[in-house]
Each structure stands twice: as structure tokens, then as C-alpha cells.
N, C-alpha and C positions, 0 to 999 in steps of 0.2 A: 261334384268337383272333378275335373279331368286330372289325369295323372300328371300332365305337363304343368298344370296350375299348381298342383301340390308341390312339385319339384321347385318351381319358381318361388313359392311362398317359403318353403323350407330354406332355400338358398338365401332369401331376404332375411329370414330370422337369424341365420348364422352370421350374416353380414352385420346385423344390428348388434348381436352379442360380441362379435369381434371388435366393432367400433367402440362399444362400451368398454371393453377391456383395454383398448388403446387409450381411451379417454382417462381411465383410472391410472394408467402408467404416467400419462402426461400430467396428471394432476397431483403427482407426488409432491407434497409440501416440504420445503426445506427452509429453515431459519438460518440466515446468513448474517452474522454480526459484524458490523463495521465499527472501527474505533472512534469515529467522529461522524458528524452529519454527512450524509451522502451527497449533499449539495457542493461539497468541496471538489474542485477539479481533480484532486488526487485520486478520487474514486472513479475517474473516467472509464477505466477498463471495465469495471463492474456495470456502470450505467449504460455504456455502449453495448455491452453484451446483453443486458436486459432489453434494451430498446430494439436491438436487431434480432431478438428471438433466439439467441444462442442457448440460453438455459432451457427454454421450451423445447428446442430441438433435441436436447438431451433427455427430455421427458421429465423436466423439473419445473415446479412452480415456486420460485424463490421469493421469500419475504425478507427484505433487508431491515434489520433492526439496528439500533445505535447503542454501542457500549460506551464506557467511560475511559477510553484510551486502550491501547494495545494490551496492556497487562490485564485490565479488567476483562477484555474480550477473551484472552487466553484462559483466564480462570473460569469463565462461563462455559467455554468450549470444553475445557478439561473436566468440568463438572457434569457435562452432558446436557447443558441447557440450550446448546446450539450445536448443530452438526459441524459447522465450519466458521471461520472468522478471519478478519483481517488484522494484521499487525505490521511489524517491521522485522527484517531479517534477524535482529538480535533479540526478539521477544522471547524465544524459547531459551536463550542463554540466561535471561533474567528470571524467568518463572520456574524453570525446571528444577533448580536447586531447592525450591520451596515446595516441591511435591506436586506441581501442576504438570500432568502428563500430556503435553502437547509437543508437536513437531512442526517445523516449517515443511509444507508440502509443495510450495512453489514460491519463487522469488521474482517479483515483477521488475526485473532489470538488473543489469550488471554494474550499474553505477551506484552512487550514494543518493539518498533522498535529500540530504541537506546540502545547501550552498551557503557559504559565508558571503554576505553582501556588505560591501564597504562604501561609505560615502566619501568619495575622493575630494569633495569640496571641503571636507574637514581634515584633509591631510592624511587620510588613512588609505593606504594602497596595498599593504601586505599584512600578514598575520602578526608580524613583529611590531607593526605600528599600533596594535591594539592595546599595548600596555598603558594602563590608566584610563582607558576609554570605556564608554558605556555601550553595552551590547544587549539587545533584546533577544529573548528566547521564549518559546511557548511555555515551558515549565521546567523546573529543576529535575524532574524525573522523566523528562521526555527524551527520546532518542536524539533529536536535533541538538539538545543541550550536551548530551554525552559526546556527540560528534564534535561539538565545539571544544570540549575539554581535550579530545584527542588531537585536534588541530593545534591547540595551544601547546600541548605536551611535546609535539614535534619541534617546537621552537624554544623549548626549555622554559615554558611558562605554565602557570597553574591558574585556577579560578581566582586566586588571591591577587593576581596581577591585573585583573580587569574588573569592571563593574557590570556584572551580568544581572539582568533583571528578568524575572519571570513575568511576562506581560500577557499571556493568553493568546489564543489563535487569531484574534483580530488586532489587538494593540501591538502585537509583535511587529507588524509592518506599519501600522498607523503612526506609532511613535517614531519609527525610523523615517518615514516619509515626511513627518512634521519637523524633522531635524532635532528631535529630542534624544536620539541615540546615534552613535557614530557607526554602528554596524548592527546587523541582525543575523541570527542563525535561522535561515529561511528554508522553505520548500519552494518548488517552482512557482506556484501561484502567488506567493508573497513576493518573489523576485519579479514576477510580471506586474505586480502593483507598483513597485518602485520604478520599473521601466515606463509604465503608463504615466507616472508622475514626472517623466522626463528628468529624472535625477542623474547626476554624474556619478555612476557607480562602478565598482570593480566587483565582479562575481568570481569567487574562488570555490569551485566544487570541493567538497570534503575529500574526494578521491585524490586531489592534488597533494594532500599531506597525510590524510588518515582514511583508511579503507573502511568506512562505515557502510551500511547496506541500504538496499531499497525496501519498498513495501513487500510484505509477505502474506501468503495464505497459510493459516495454521489449522491443524486438525488434531483431535485426540488420538492417542495410541490405540484405544479400544475400537474406534470407528475405522481407523486405517487398517486394522487387522480384520475386523468383521465385515466391513462394507467398503472395500477398496474401490468397487465399481462406482459408488456414489461420489467418492472423493475425486476419482478420475474425471467424471462428468463435470463436476464443479470447476476443477482446475482447467480442463480443456476449454470450457465456455469462457472463463475469465481471461485466459491467455489469448483467445481469439479477439476479445475486445481490446486488449493491449496491442495486439498486432495490427488491428485496424487503425489505431491512433498512430502507430509508427509509420504505417504505409500512407495514410491520408488524413492528417490532423484536421484539415478543413472539413472534410466529409464526416469525420467522426464527431467533430464539434456540432455539426448541424443535427445529428441524431442525439447527441448528448443533451442538448437543450430541450429536446422533446421529452426526454426522460426526467429532466430537471427544469421545469418551466420557469422557475424563478430567474434563470440565467438567459431567458429568451431574448432579452434586449441587450445582451452583452456578449454576443458571439465572438467578436474580435478578441476579447480578453480570454475566452476559453481557448481559442486557436493559439494565442500567444502562450498560454500556460501549457497546452499540449506540446507545442514546439520546444519549450524548455525541458519538458520531461523527455522528449526525444533526444535533446542535446545532452542532458546531464544524467538522466536516470535509466532509461530503458536500454540503451545499447550495451554491448560488451559481453553478451552471453553466447557461447558456442551453441548451446541448446536453450531455446527460449524457456525461461522459468527455472532453470537449474541453479542450485546453490553451489558456490565454490567453497569446498571444504577448508582449504588453506586460509581463505579470507575469514571464514567463520571462526577458525581456530585462533587466528591472530586477534580477532575482536574479543573473543572470550578471555584471552590472556590479558588484554588491556583492561577489561572490566574487573578482573581479579586484582590487578595491580592498583587500580584506582579505588578499590573498595566498594564498587557498585554491587558486586556479588562476593560472597565469601568462599564458595566452593565451586570447583569446575565440574562440569558434566562431560562424560565421554562424548566427543563431538558427533559421533555417529548416532547418538540418541537425540540430537538436536534437530535433525532434518532427514528427509528422504527425497531422492530424485526419481523414485519409481513412477511418479505420475507425470513426468515431463519428458521421459525418454522417447 
């Protein structure tokens, strides 16, 4: 064997080893817990990021699993059963007093996830008009319901002044569209369903009365401390997916349905949902993904006042912006 051939083979061997090493890095498995089925347009940023290869570009192989709501996701993440998870900006407020060691590491938007949608044909046009009326919400322990209580409180009303029904994630909008409820505590895709039904509606974002929060990414204190690079990669990829929806909802919707084929025949609905997220939820952050501490503080104060939680947590223990700067 010639000297040159030996050099070439040695170089080829090193290249194979290097490629194998790179493959190992790219194949790092991460379990990402979502609080509800990933087929919901609410999880567009995650699905777009997955479809466009943003997680793979960070060297990650992300496996999305489904939890039983944001609180359950936080408990699983806090227990180390998943590296990271999805919740709402107030999730850490609710679980931290119960010893669940998680923080918000990114907030997907400067607005509120919830909109109050009113059926104007039933004579309901303002929050005050809801007295004695039927309102559907997903659940009594869901953030959208807490946001409803906050909106009522700004008008001197309580849950006792309305007929609030916990209808679940499908019936919350189906009952409203069927005319069996006067209003619904909605998220953008449910608002899009009412619009698709050509209803005569009034949409009041929670922000207009009560500063509830958007979806959030949560991680455990231990992982934040010991493996911040991993959290940084996950946050960066997810925020890229969100930014793509903000910049081009039509293009993002086309890739979203590739990741979620069950929506392949309903692209206009996905586009409409993404545009509503762009209108009501995603805007308003000076730094994409950053948590507003004053807003988080006010929200925690409200939850204590309403008895949702008994004890306050030092607000700086509830979040970190280190991964979005």
C-alpha cells in the first residue's frame, strides 16, 4: 500500500468517526411535554419548528408527548420525567407554592391567550352585559376560566353573577356556535370557529380588562442550573417557529399541516387561527419570549386575592429571561 493511499484511508477513517460523532449529537433525544394534543393550532410554533428542522439544527431529536393540562406538565417536568414542557405564563404561579420546582423560561407572546367572545345577536356586547348569562369555558381549573374571573372582577362581578359552564375543549365553542351559550372564554382557534360559522360576535381580548398571559415554556430549576445549553436550544428553536408564524402565517400554515396531516384539508382555518394569534397573543414583547415581571406580579396578586393560591412565591423564582436575551 502506498504512503498516499494510507494517508487517504486514514483521512477517510477520521471523517467517518467525525460524522458518527456529529450523528450522536444530532440524535440527542428530548421529551417535550405539551399540555394538550399537538393537533391544536395553539401549538403551531412547536409544530412549525419541528417541520422546518429547527430542533434538528440545534442537535436535538424532540419527541412530543401529551400531558393532562399545564399543571400536570409542570409536575412531570418538575419531577424530571421530561426535560421541558408547555404551559401558560401563570403555570409557575399555581404550582410553585405546592413544591413543584419549575420556572417559565420563555413566554410565547406579549398578549393574553384568552379572548372573551360574545354573541351580539343575544344582546351581549360588553363584559357588563354578561350578568345572568351563560358562558362556556374549558374547565374550572383552566387559565382561560381564571382570565374570565379577572375580567368579571374589573366590572365588579364574580362567578356568581354568571352561569359559567365547564364544557371541555370541543364543546366550549360548539355550544357557543349552536347558540346554547351567550359567550365563551376562548383561545384563538375557538374564536376562528365562531368566525367560520359567520356569527355576529364581539371579541374582547383579556388584555382589554385583565392582564392574563400567553403560552409559556417551563423547565425545572435543576435542569436550568445544570444544563442551560439544552434549555437555550429548545427555547431558541420554538421561538423561531413562533416568529415564522408572525412573519408569514400562510407559509407557516402550509408547513404546519405537513407536521399535523389531520388538518391538511383545512388550511384556511389554520391560517385564520394563526392570524388571530398574531393579532391578540404574539405581539407586545420588546424581546421575543421575554416575561414581563410587573405583569406576572399583578397576576399572582390576583390569584391570591381570588383564593386560587394561598401563598405567594418571590416573583423572581417564577421565571427567568436568561434564555431569550
